[in-house]
Every structure is written in C-alpha cells, then in structure tokens.
N, CA, C and O atoms as a CHARMM CRD file, in Angstrom:
* protein
*
  336
    1    1 MET  N      4.01800  19.65300   6.57400 PROA 1      0.00000
    2    1 MET  CA     3.30100  18.96800   5.52800 PROA 1      0.00000
    3    1 MET  C      3.62600  17.48000   5.60800 PROA 1      0.00000
    4    1 MET  O      4.77300  17.08400   5.81300 PROA 1      0.00000
    5    2 THR  N      2.61200  16.69200   5.44500 PROA 2      0.00000
    6    2 THR  CA     2.74300  15.24000   5.56600 PROA 2      0.00000
    7    2 THR  C      2.40500  14.56900   4.22800 PROA 2      0.00000
    8    2 THR  O      1.87700  15.21600   3.32300 PROA 2      0.00000
    9    3 PRO  N      2.70700  13.28000   4.10800 PROA 3      0.00000
   10    3 PRO  CA     2.28100  12.56800   2.89100 PROA 3      0.00000
   11    3 PRO  C      0.76800  12.66500   2.66300 PROA 3      0.00000
   12    3 PRO  O      0.32700  12.75600   1.51800 PROA 3      0.00000
   13    4 MET  N     -0.02600  12.64800   3.72700 PROA 4      0.00000
   14    4 MET  CA    -1.47100  12.76700   3.56600 PROA 4      0.00000
   15    4 MET  C     -1.83500  14.14200   2.98900 PROA 4      0.00000
   16    4 MET  O     -2.68500  14.23900   2.10400 PROA 4      0.00000
   17    5 ASP  N     -1.19200  15.20000   3.49000 PROA 5      0.00000
   18    5 ASP  CA    -1.45700  16.54000   2.96500 PROA 5      0.00000
   19    5 ASP  C     -1.15900  16.58900   1.47000 PROA 5      0.00000
   20    5 ASP  O     -1.94800  17.11100   0.68200 PROA 5      0.00000
   21    6 TYR  N     -0.01600  16.03900   1.09500 PROA 6      0.00000
   22    6 TYR  CA     0.37800  16.01600  -0.31400 PROA 6      0.00000
   23    6 TYR  C     -0.64900  15.24500  -1.14800 PROA 6      0.00000
   24    6 TYR  O     -1.05500  15.70400  -2.21600 PROA 6      0.00000
   25    7 ASP  N     -1.06300  14.09100  -0.66700 PROA 7      0.00000
   26    7 ASP  CA    -2.05100  13.28900  -1.39800 PROA 7      0.00000
   27    7 ASP  C     -3.36800  14.04100  -1.59000 PROA 7      0.00000
   28    7 ASP  O     -3.96800  13.98700  -2.66300 PROA 7      0.00000
   29    8 ILE  N     -3.81000  14.73500  -0.55800 PROA 8      0.00000
   30    8 ILE  CA    -5.05700  15.50200  -0.64700 PROA 8      0.00000
   31    8 ILE  C     -4.92400  16.59300  -1.70900 PROA 8      0.00000
   32    8 ILE  O     -5.79000  16.74300  -2.57200 PROA 8      0.00000
   33    9 LEU  N     -3.84000  17.34400  -1.63700 PROA 9      0.00000
   34    9 LEU  CA    -3.64700  18.43200  -2.59200 PROA 9      0.00000
   35    9 LEU  C     -3.53100  17.91500  -4.01700 PROA 9      0.00000
   36    9 LEU  O     -4.06800  18.52100  -4.94400 PROA 9      0.00000
   37   10 ARG  N     -2.83500  16.80000  -4.19800 PROA 10     0.00000
   38   10 ARG  CA    -2.68800  16.22100  -5.54200 PROA 10     0.00000
   39   10 ARG  C     -4.02800  15.70500  -6.07500 PROA 10     0.00000
   40   10 ARG  O     -4.29600  15.83300  -7.27000 PROA 10     0.00000
   41   11 ARG  N     -4.86700  15.13000  -5.22400 PROA 11     0.00000
   42   11 ARG  CA    -6.19100  14.68200  -5.67300 PROA 11     0.00000
   43   11 ARG  C     -7.00200  15.86700  -6.18500 PROA 11     0.00000
   44   11 ARG  O     -7.65600  15.77900  -7.22500 PROA 11     0.00000
   45   12 LEU  N     -6.95500  16.96600  -5.45200 PROA 12     0.00000
   46   12 LEU  CA    -7.68700  18.15400  -5.87400 PROA 12     0.00000
   47   12 LEU  C     -7.10100  18.74500  -7.15400 PROA 12     0.00000
   48   12 LEU  O     -7.83100  19.24300  -8.01100 PROA 12     0.00000
   49   13 GLN  N     -5.78300  18.68400  -7.27200 PROA 13     0.00000
   50   13 GLN  CA    -5.12200  19.21200  -8.46100 PROA 13     0.00000
   51   13 GLN  C     -5.44900  18.37600  -9.70100 PROA 13     0.00000
   52   13 GLN  O     -5.64200  18.92000 -10.78800 PROA 13     0.00000
   53   14 ASN  N     -5.51000  17.05200  -9.53200 PROA 14     0.00000
   54   14 ASN  CA    -5.84800  16.14200 -10.62100 PROA 14     0.00000
   55   14 ASN  C     -4.91400  16.34900 -11.81800 PROA 14     0.00000
   56   14 ASN  O     -5.37100  16.70600 -12.90300 PROA 14     0.00000
   57   15 PRO  N     -3.60000  16.12600 -11.62600 PROA 15     0.00000
   58   15 PRO  CA    -2.61300  16.41200 -12.66700 PROA 15     0.00000
   59   15 PRO  C     -2.99200  15.83400 -14.03200 PROA 15     0.00000
   60   15 PRO  O     -3.45000  14.69700 -14.15100 PROA 15     0.00000
   61   16 GLY  N     -2.78400  16.65500 -15.04200 PROA 16     0.00000
   62   16 GLY  CA    -3.07000  16.24300 -16.40500 PROA 16     0.00000
   63   16 GLY  C     -4.50500  16.46900 -16.82800 PROA 16     0.00000
   64   16 GLY  O     -4.84500  16.27700 -17.99600 PROA 16     0.00000
   65   17 ASN  N     -5.34000  16.86900 -15.91100 PROA 17     0.00000
   66   17 ASN  CA    -6.76000  17.10500 -16.17900 PROA 17     0.00000
   67   17 ASN  C     -7.18900  18.38500 -15.47000 PROA 17     0.00000
   68   17 ASN  O     -6.37300  19.05900 -14.84200 PROA 17     0.00000
   69   18 GLU  N     -8.46700  18.71300 -15.57400 PROA 18     0.00000
   70   18 GLU  CA    -8.98500  19.86900 -14.84700 PROA 18     0.00000
   71   18 GLU  C     -8.98800  19.58000 -13.35000 PROA 18     0.00000
   72   18 GLU  O     -9.16200  18.43800 -12.92600 PROA 18     0.00000
   73   19 GLU  N     -8.79300  20.63400 -12.55700 PROA 19     0.00000
   74   19 GLU  CA    -8.84700  20.47700 -11.10100 PROA 19     0.00000
   75   19 GLU  C    -10.21300  19.96400 -10.68400 PROA 19     0.00000
   76   19 GLU  O    -11.21700  20.17300 -11.36500 PROA 19     0.00000
   77   20 LEU  N    -10.22200  19.28000  -9.53300 PROA 20     0.00000
   78   20 LEU  CA   -11.44900  18.70200  -9.01800 PROA 20     0.00000
   79   20 LEU  C    -11.94500  19.45800  -7.79200 PROA 20     0.00000
   80   20 LEU  O    -11.17300  20.12600  -7.10600 PROA 20     0.00000
   81   21 VAL  N    -13.21600  19.34600  -7.53300 PROA 21     0.00000
   82   21 VAL  CA   -13.86300  19.81600  -6.31200 PROA 21     0.00000
   83   21 VAL  C    -14.38300  18.54200  -5.65900 PROA 21     0.00000
   84   21 VAL  O    -15.21400  17.83800  -6.23300 PROA 21     0.00000
   85   22 LEU  N    -13.88400  18.24300  -4.43600 PROA 22     0.00000
   86   22 LEU  CA   -14.16200  16.94600  -3.82100 PROA 22     0.00000
   87   22 LEU  C    -14.62300  17.07100  -2.37400 PROA 22     0.00000
   88   22 LEU  O    -14.33200  18.05300  -1.69200 PROA 22     0.00000
   89   23 THR  N    -15.34600  16.05300  -1.92700 PROA 23     0.00000
   90   23 THR  CA   -15.73300  15.93300  -0.52500 PROA 23     0.00000
   91   23 THR  C    -14.67300  15.11600   0.21400 PROA 23     0.00000
   92   23 THR  O    -13.88300  14.41500  -0.42000 PROA 23     0.00000
   93   24 PRO  N    -14.64600  15.19800   1.54100 PROA 24     0.00000
   94   24 PRO  CA   -13.71300  14.36700   2.29900 PROA 24     0.00000
   95   24 PRO  C    -13.90000  12.87600   1.99800 PROA 24     0.00000
   96   24 PRO  O    -12.92400  12.13200   1.89400 PROA 24     0.00000
   97   25 ARG  N    -15.13600  12.45400   1.86200 PROA 25     0.00000
   98   25 ARG  CA   -15.39500  11.03800   1.58900 PROA 25     0.00000
   99   25 ARG  C    -14.80300  10.60800   0.24500 PROA 25     0.00000
  100   25 ARG  O    -14.20500   9.53700   0.14500 PROA 25     0.00000
  101   26 THR  N    -14.96400  11.42700  -0.76900 PROA 26     0.00000
  102   26 THR  CA   -14.43000  11.10700  -2.08600 PROA 26     0.00000
  103   26 THR  C    -12.90600  11.05200  -2.04700 PROA 26     0.00000
  104   26 THR  O    -12.29600  10.18000  -2.66700 PROA 26     0.00000
  105   27 ILE  N    -12.30400  11.96700  -1.33300 PROA 27     0.00000
  106   27 ILE  CA   -10.83900  11.94500  -1.19800 PROA 27     0.00000
  107   27 ILE  C    -10.40800  10.65400  -0.50400 PROA 27     0.00000
  108   27 ILE  O     -9.48300   9.98300  -0.96000 PROA 27     0.00000
  109   28 ALA  N    -11.07000  10.30700   0.58900 PROA 28     0.00000
  110   28 ALA  CA   -10.72100   9.08800   1.32300 PROA 28     0.00000
  111   28 ALA  C    -10.90100   7.84300   0.45500 PROA 28     0.00000
  112   28 ALA  O    -10.07800   6.92800   0.50300 PROA 28     0.00000
  113   29 GLU  N    -11.96200   7.80500  -0.32800 PROA 29     0.00000
  114   29 GLU  CA   -12.23300   6.64700  -1.18400 PROA 29     0.00000
  115   29 GLU  C    -11.17700   6.47800  -2.26900 PROA 29     0.00000
  116   29 GLU  O    -10.98700   5.37900  -2.79000 PROA 29     0.00000
  117   30 ASN  N    -10.49000   7.56400  -2.60800 PROA 30     0.00000
  118   30 ASN  CA    -9.50700   7.52600  -3.68700 PROA 30     0.00000
  119   30 ASN  C     -8.07100   7.62900  -3.19100 PROA 30     0.00000
  120   30 ASN  O     -7.15600   7.92100  -3.96100 PROA 30     0.00000
  121   31 THR  N     -7.88400   7.38800  -1.90200 PROA 31     0.00000
  122   31 THR  CA    -6.54700   7.34300  -1.30100 PROA 31     0.00000
  123   31 THR  C     -6.51600   6.18100  -0.32700 PROA 31     0.00000
  124   31 THR  O     -7.50800   5.47400  -0.15100 PROA 31     0.00000
  125   32 ASN  N     -5.38900   5.99600   0.29200 PROA 32     0.00000
  126   32 ASN  CA    -5.25400   4.94800   1.30900 PROA 32     0.00000
  127   32 ASN  C     -5.41700   5.51600   2.71600 PROA 32     0.00000
  128   32 ASN  O     -4.98900   4.89600   3.68900 PROA 32     0.00000
  129   33 TRP  N     -6.03000   6.68800   2.82700 PROA 33     0.00000
  130   33 TRP  CA    -6.18100   7.35300   4.11600 PROA 33     0.00000
  131   33 TRP  C     -7.61100   7.21800   4.62200 PROA 33     0.00000
  132   33 TRP  O     -8.55100   7.06800   3.84200 PROA 33     0.00000
  133   34 SER  N     -7.75600   7.27300   5.94100 PROA 34     0.00000
  134   34 SER  CA    -9.08600   7.16100   6.55200 PROA 34     0.00000
  135   34 SER  C     -9.85100   8.46600   6.41200 PROA 34     0.00000
  136   34 SER  O     -9.26400   9.53700   6.26300 PROA 34     0.00000
  137   35 ARG  N    -11.14700   8.35900   6.46200 PROA 35     0.00000
  138   35 ARG  CA   -12.00900   9.54300   6.37800 PROA 35     0.00000
  139   35 ARG  C    -11.73300  10.49900   7.53100 PROA 35     0.00000
  140   35 ARG  O    -11.68100  11.71200   7.32600 PROA 35     0.00000
  141   36 SER  N    -11.55400   9.97100   8.74200 PROA 36     0.00000
  142   36 SER  CA   -11.31000  10.85200   9.88900 PROA 36     0.00000
  143   36 SER  C     -9.97100  11.57200   9.74600 PROA 36     0.00000
  144   36 SER  O     -9.85300  12.74600  10.10000 PROA 36     0.00000
  145   37 GLY  N     -8.97600  10.87800   9.23400 PROA 37     0.00000
  146   37 GLY  CA    -7.67800  11.51500   8.99100 PROA 37     0.00000
  147   37 GLY  C     -7.78700  12.60300   7.94000 PROA 37     0.00000
  148   37 GLY  O     -7.21600  13.68300   8.09100 PROA 37     0.00000
  149   38 ILE  N     -8.51600  12.31800   6.88400 PROA 38     0.00000
  150   38 ILE  CA    -8.73300  13.30500   5.82700 PROA 38     0.00000
  151   38 ILE  C     -9.41400  14.54700   6.40400 PROA 38     0.00000
  152   38 ILE  O     -9.00400  15.67100   6.11400 PROA 38     0.00000
  153   39 ASP  N    -10.44900  14.34700   7.21700 PROA 39     0.00000
  154   39 ASP  CA   -11.15500  15.48100   7.83000 PROA 39     0.00000
  155   39 ASP  C    -10.20100  16.37000   8.62400 PROA 39     0.00000
  156   39 ASP  O    -10.23500  17.59500   8.50100 PROA 39     0.00000
  157   40 ASP  N     -9.34600  15.74300   9.44400 PROA 40     0.00000
  158   40 ASP  CA    -8.39500  16.50700  10.25800 PROA 40     0.00000
  159   40 ASP  C     -7.44200  17.31500   9.38400 PROA 40     0.00000
  160   40 ASP  O     -7.18400  18.48800   9.65200 PROA 40     0.00000
  161   41 HSD  N     -6.93100  16.68800   8.35300 PROA 41     0.00000
  162   41 HSD  CA    -5.95100  17.36100   7.50700 PROA 41     0.00000
  163   41 HSD  C     -6.59300  18.43100   6.62500 PROA 41     0.00000
  164   41 HSD  O     -5.95200  19.43400   6.31100 PROA 41     0.00000
  165   42 LEU  N     -7.83300  18.23600   6.22600 PROA 42     0.00000
  166   42 LEU  CA    -8.51500  19.27500   5.46400 PROA 42     0.00000
  167   42 LEU  C     -8.62900  20.55300   6.28500 PROA 42     0.00000
  168   42 LEU  O     -8.46300  21.65000   5.75300 PROA 42     0.00000
  169   43 ARG  N     -8.90800  20.41800   7.56300 PROA 43     0.00000
  170   43 ARG  CA    -8.98700  21.59500   8.43200 PROA 43     0.00000
  171   43 ARG  C     -7.65300  22.33500   8.47700 PROA 43     0.00000
  172   43 ARG  O     -7.60200  23.56100   8.37500 PROA 43     0.00000
  173   44 LEU  N     -6.57900  21.56800   8.63200 PROA 44     0.00000
  174   44 LEU  CA    -5.24900  22.18400   8.68600 PROA 44     0.00000
  175   44 LEU  C     -4.88200  22.84300   7.36500 PROA 44     0.00000
  176   44 LEU  O     -4.34700  23.95200   7.34700 PROA 44     0.00000
  177   45 LEU  N     -5.16800  22.16800   6.26500 PROA 45     0.00000
  178   45 LEU  CA    -4.86600  22.73800   4.95100 PROA 45     0.00000
  179   45 LEU  C     -5.67600  24.00800   4.70500 PROA 45     0.00000
  180   45 LEU  O     -5.18500  24.96000   4.09900 PROA 45     0.00000
  181   46 ARG  N     -6.90900  24.01300   5.17500 PROA 46     0.00000
  182   46 ARG  CA    -7.75200  25.20200   5.04900 PROA 46     0.00000
  183   46 ARG  C     -7.20800  26.33200   5.92400 PROA 46     0.00000
  184   46 ARG  O     -7.17400  27.48600   5.49800 PROA 46     0.00000
  185   47 ASP  N     -6.78400  26.00200   7.14200 PROA 47     0.00000
  186   47 ASP  CA    -6.20800  27.00700   8.03600 PROA 47     0.00000
  187   47 ASP  C     -4.96600  27.66500   7.43800 PROA 47     0.00000
  188   47 ASP  O     -4.70000  28.84100   7.68500 PROA 47     0.00000
  189   48 HSD  N     -4.21100  26.90300   6.65500 PROA 48     0.00000
  190   48 HSD  CA    -2.99500  27.43100   6.01200 PROA 48     0.00000
  191   48 HSD  C     -3.28600  28.07000   4.65900 PROA 48     0.00000
  192   48 HSD  O     -2.37000  28.55000   3.99000 PROA 48     0.00000
  193   49 GLY  N     -4.55000  28.08000   4.25200 PROA 49     0.00000
  194   49 GLY  CA    -4.93100  28.73900   3.01500 PROA 49     0.00000
  195   49 GLY  C     -4.59500  27.97800   1.75000 PROA 49     0.00000
  196   49 GLY  O     -4.55300  28.56300   0.66700 PROA 49     0.00000
  197   50 LEU  N     -4.35400  26.66900   1.87100 PROA 50     0.00000
  198   50 LEU  CA    -4.00700  25.86400   0.69800 PROA 50     0.00000
  199   50 LEU  C     -5.23800  25.33000  -0.01900 PROA 50     0.00000
  200   50 LEU  O     -5.19400  25.03900  -1.21500 PROA 50     0.00000
  201   51 ILE  N     -6.32100  25.20500   0.70700 PROA 51     0.00000
  202   51 ILE  CA    -7.60100  24.79800   0.12600 PROA 51     0.00000
  203   51 ILE  C     -8.68100  25.70700   0.70200 PROA 51     0.00000
  204   51 ILE  O     -8.46600  26.41500   1.68600 PROA 51     0.00000
  205   52 GLU  N     -9.83800  25.66800   0.06600 PROA 52     0.00000
  206   52 GLU  CA   -10.97500  26.44600   0.54300 PROA 52     0.00000
  207   52 GLU  C    -12.24400  25.68900   0.19100 PROA 52     0.00000
  208   52 GLU  O    -12.24100  24.76400  -0.62100 PROA 52     0.00000
  209   53 TYR  N    -13.32000  26.11000   0.82500 PROA 53     0.00000
  210   53 TYR  CA   -14.60600  25.53200   0.46600 PROA 53     0.00000
  211   53 TYR  C    -15.02500  26.03000  -0.91100 PROA 53     0.00000
  212   53 TYR  O    -14.91600  27.21800  -1.21400 PROA 53     0.00000
  213   54 ASN  N    -15.49200  25.13500  -1.71700 PROA 54     0.00000
  214   54 ASN  CA   -16.21000  25.48400  -2.93100 PROA 54     0.00000
  215   54 ASN  C    -17.67600  25.65400  -2.55700 PROA 54     0.00000
  216   54 ASN  O    -18.37500  26.52500  -3.07400 PROA 54     0.00000
  217   55 ASP  N    -18.12500  24.78700  -1.63400 PROA 55     0.00000
  218   55 ASP  CA   -19.48600  24.83500  -1.09900 PROA 55     0.00000
  219   55 ASP  C    -19.42300  24.26000   0.31500 PROA 55     0.00000
  220   55 ASP  O    -19.35700  23.04400   0.49600 PROA 55     0.00000
  221   56 GLU  N    -19.44200  25.13400   1.30500 PROA 56     0.00000
  222   56 GLU  CA   -19.29500  24.70200   2.69800 PROA 56     0.00000
  223   56 GLU  C    -20.42700  23.78500   3.13500 PROA 56     0.00000
  224   56 GLU  O    -20.19200  22.80700   3.84500 PROA 56     0.00000
  225   57 GLU  N    -21.65100  24.09000   2.72000 PROA 57     0.00000
  226   57 GLU  CA   -22.80100  23.27900   3.11800 PROA 57     0.00000
  227   57 GLU  C    -22.66100  21.82800   2.64000 PROA 57     0.00000
  228   57 GLU  O    -23.05800  20.89300   3.33600 PROA 57     0.00000
  229   58 LYS  N    -22.10300  21.66000   1.46700 PROA 58     0.00000
  230   58 LYS  CA   -21.92600  20.31400   0.90000 PROA 58     0.00000
  231   58 LYS  C    -20.55500  19.72800   1.20800 PROA 58     0.00000
  232   58 LYS  O    -20.25000  18.61700   0.77400 PROA 58     0.00000
  233   59 SER  N    -19.73000  20.45000   1.94500 PROA 59     0.00000
  234   59 SER  CA   -18.37300  20.01000   2.28700 PROA 59     0.00000
  235   59 SER  C    -17.53600  19.72700   1.04000 PROA 59     0.00000
  236   59 SER  O    -16.83400  18.71800   0.96500 PROA 59     0.00000
  237   60 LEU  N    -17.61900  20.62200   0.07700 PROA 60     0.00000
  238   60 LEU  CA   -16.83700  20.49800  -1.14600 PROA 60     0.00000
  239   60 LEU  C    -15.61700  21.40600  -1.06000 PROA 60     0.00000
  240   60 LEU  O    -15.73500  22.59300  -0.75600 PROA 60     0.00000
  241   61 TYR  N    -14.45000  20.83900  -1.33000 PROA 61     0.00000
  242   61 TYR  CA   -13.19300  21.57300  -1.23100 PROA 61     0.00000
  243   61 TYR  C    -12.53900  21.72900  -2.58900 PROA 61     0.00000
  244   61 TYR  O    -12.72500  20.91200  -3.49200 PROA 61     0.00000
  245   62 GLN  N    -11.75800  22.81100  -2.71200 PROA 62     0.00000
  246   62 GLN  CA   -10.98600  23.05100  -3.91500 PROA 62     0.00000
  247   62 GLN  C     -9.64600  23.67000  -3.52900 PROA 62     0.00000
  248   62 GLN  O     -9.48300  24.18800  -2.42400 PROA 62     0.00000
  249   63 LEU  N     -8.69500  23.60900  -4.45100 PROA 63     0.00000
  250   63 LEU  CA    -7.39300  24.23900  -4.24600 PROA 63     0.00000
  251   63 LEU  C     -7.51700  25.75000  -4.29100 PROA 63     0.00000
  252   63 LEU  O     -8.41900  26.29200  -4.92900 PROA 63     0.00000
  253   64 THR  N     -6.61400  26.41800  -3.61700 PROA 64     0.00000
  254   64 THR  CA    -6.48300  27.86700  -3.72600 PROA 64     0.00000
  255   64 THR  C     -5.22800  28.15800  -4.54700 PROA 64     0.00000
  256   64 THR  O     -4.46600  27.24700  -4.87200 PROA 64     0.00000
  257   65 ASP  N     -5.02100  29.41400  -4.87400 PROA 65     0.00000
  258   65 ASP  CA    -3.78900  29.80300  -5.56500 PROA 65     0.00000
  259   65 ASP  C     -2.57400  29.43900  -4.71500 PROA 65     0.00000
  260   65 ASP  O     -1.53900  29.02400  -5.23600 PROA 65     0.00000
  261   66 ARG  N     -2.71200  29.59900  -3.42500 PROA 66     0.00000
  262   66 ARG  CA    -1.62000  29.25700  -2.49700 PROA 66     0.00000
  263   66 ARG  C     -1.33200  27.76000  -2.52500 PROA 66     0.00000
  264   66 ARG  O     -0.16800  27.35900  -2.48000 PROA 66     0.00000
  265   67 GLY  N     -2.36200  26.93100  -2.59900 PROA 67     0.00000
  266   67 GLY  CA    -2.17500  25.48700  -2.69900 PROA 67     0.00000
  267   67 GLY  C     -1.49800  25.10400  -4.00000 PROA 67     0.00000
  268   67 GLY  O     -0.62600  24.23500  -4.01900 PROA 67     0.00000
  269   68 ARG  N     -1.89500  25.74700  -5.08500 PROA 68     0.00000
  270   68 ARG  CA    -1.25400  25.49800  -6.37300 PROA 68     0.00000
  271   68 ARG  C      0.22100  25.88700  -6.31400 PROA 68     0.00000
  272   68 ARG  O      1.08300  25.17100  -6.82400 PROA 68     0.00000
  273   69 ALA  N      0.50000  27.02800  -5.68700 PROA 69     0.00000
  274   69 ALA  CA     1.88500  27.49600  -5.56000 PROA 69     0.00000
  275   69 ALA  C      2.72500  26.49700  -4.78300 PROA 69     0.00000
  276   69 ALA  O      3.86900  26.23400  -5.15600 PROA 69     0.00000
  277   70 TRP  N      2.18000  25.93700  -3.70900 PROA 70     0.00000
  278   70 TRP  CA     2.94400  24.95400  -2.93300 PROA 70     0.00000
  279   70 TRP  C      3.22300  23.71300  -3.78500 PROA 70     0.00000
  280   70 TRP  O      4.34600  23.20800  -3.78900 PROA 70     0.00000
  281   71 LEU  N      2.22900  23.22700  -4.49200 PROA 71     0.00000
  282   71 LEU  CA     2.42000  22.04700  -5.33600 PROA 71     0.00000
  283   71 LEU  C      3.44500  22.29300  -6.44000 PROA 71     0.00000
  284   71 LEU  O      4.17100  21.37800  -6.82900 PROA 71     0.00000
  285   72 GLU  N      3.50700  23.51400  -6.93900 PROA 72     0.00000
  286   72 GLU  CA     4.46200  23.85400  -8.00000 PROA 72     0.00000
  287   72 GLU  C      5.85900  24.15600  -7.45000 PROA 72     0.00000
  288   72 GLU  O      6.80100  24.35100  -8.21700 PROA 72     0.00000
  289   73 GLY  N      5.99100  24.19300  -6.11200 PROA 73     0.00000
  290   73 GLY  CA     7.28400  24.48600  -5.50600 PROA 73     0.00000
  291   73 GLY  C      7.57500  25.96700  -5.36400 PROA 73     0.00000
  292   73 GLY  O      8.69900  26.35400  -5.04500 PROA 73     0.00000
  293   74 ASP  N      6.56500  26.80100  -5.60100 PROA 74     0.00000
  294   74 ASP  CA     6.74000  28.24600  -5.50300 PROA 74     0.00000
  295   74 ASP  C      6.47900  28.79000  -4.10700 PROA 74     0.00000
  296   74 ASP  O      6.71500  29.97000  -3.85000 PROA 74     0.00000
  297   75 LEU  N      5.99900  27.94800  -3.20800 PROA 75     0.00000
  298   75 LEU  CA     5.74200  28.33200  -1.82300 PROA 75     0.00000
  299   75 LEU  C      6.46200  27.32300  -0.93600 PROA 75     0.00000
  300   75 LEU  O      6.03300  26.17400  -0.83200 PROA 75     0.00000
  301   76 PRO  N      7.55400  27.74300  -0.29500 PROA 76     0.00000
  302   76 PRO  CA     8.29700  26.81000   0.55100 PROA 76     0.00000
  303   76 PRO  C      7.47900  26.32200   1.74700 PROA 76     0.00000
  304   76 PRO  O      6.71500  27.07700   2.34700 PROA 76     0.00000
  305   77 THR  N      7.65500  25.06200   2.07300 PROA 77     0.00000
  306   77 THR  CA     6.97000  24.47700   3.22500 PROA 77     0.00000
  307   77 THR  C      7.31100  25.23900   4.50200 PROA 77     0.00000
  308   77 THR  O      6.47300  25.36500   5.39400 PROA 77     0.00000
  309   78 GLU  N      8.52800  25.74000   4.58800 PROA 78     0.00000
  310   78 GLU  CA     8.94300  26.48800   5.77900 PROA 78     0.00000
  311   78 GLU  C      8.03900  27.70100   6.00200 PROA 78     0.00000
  312   78 GLU  O      7.78400  28.08700   7.14300 PROA 78     0.00000
  313   79 ASP  N      7.56100  28.29500   4.92300 PROA 79     0.00000
  314   79 ASP  CA     6.65700  29.44300   5.06000 PROA 79     0.00000
  315   79 ASP  C      5.33900  29.04200   5.72700 PROA 79     0.00000
  316   79 ASP  O      4.73100  29.84400   6.43600 PROA 79     0.00000
  317   80 LEU  N      4.90900  27.82800   5.50600 PROA 80     0.00000
  318   80 LEU  CA     3.68000  27.32800   6.14200 PROA 80     0.00000
  319   80 LEU  C      3.92700  27.03200   7.61400 PROA 80     0.00000
  320   80 LEU  O      3.08500  27.32300   8.46400 PROA 80     0.00000
  321   81 GLU  N      5.07600  26.45700   7.91000 PROA 81     0.00000
  322   81 GLU  CA     5.37000  26.06400   9.28600 PROA 81     0.00000
  323   81 GLU  C      5.58600  27.28000  10.16200 PROA 81     0.00000
  324   81 GLU  O      5.32000  27.22000  11.36300 PROA 81     0.00000
  325   82 ASP  N      6.06200  28.38900   9.59900 PROA 82     0.00000
  326   82 ASP  CA     6.26700  29.60800  10.36000 PROA 82     0.00000
  327   82 ASP  C      4.97300  30.23200  10.84100 PROA 82     0.00000
  328   82 ASP  O      4.97600  31.04700  11.76400 PROA 82     0.00000
  329   83 GLU  N      3.85200  29.84900  10.21200 PROA 83     0.00000
  330   83 GLU  CA     2.55700  30.42600  10.57700 PROA 83     0.00000
  331   83 GLU  C      1.99500  29.87200  11.87300 PROA 83     0.00000
  332   83 GLU  O      1.12200  30.49300  12.47900 PROA 83     0.00000
  333   84 ASP  N      2.47800  28.71700  12.31000 PROA 84     0.00000
  334   84 ASP  CA     1.90400  28.07500  13.51600 PROA 84     0.00000
  335   84 ASP  C      2.17900  28.82200  14.77000 PROA 84     0.00000
  336   84 ASP  O      1.75900  28.39800  15.84600 PROA 84     0.00000
C-alpha cells in the first residue's frame, strides 16, 4: 500500500460524510496525483478487493467492505501483500 492508495481510499470514504462514488478523473482533480497514476492504482486496489465498480461503463468506483476494513485497521496490510 502506498500513499496514493491511501489517498484514493480516503477520498472514496469521505470521512465525516457519506461515502462517495467517483471517477478516476474526479479523484485526480481532488488529490495531488496524476490521472494515469490514479488509473494504475485503481486497478491494483480493485484486484485486491478494496474497491469495486459502482458502474463500470461510467468508470465509477466505490469502496468495498474490505476497503472499509483496511481503512479502519481491521485488515492488516500484510494480508494484502500475501495475495501477490
């Protein structure tokens, strides 16, 4: 997990408010990361089951229960790295 991964997950979580459903472009516009970097990391986060498509055709992403668990500290990062 990288700082970019954390930033992506936190944007989707939207602490203090309702969770968001976002496109890669919207995530990039609201972080200091490039769109291409966001695209790469979204694929990895999806492969690890931390995010999923809300609408694949529109490229809308949302958190999964597994992503929420990681953000809450209930899913150790080591468990994700063991999957590779």
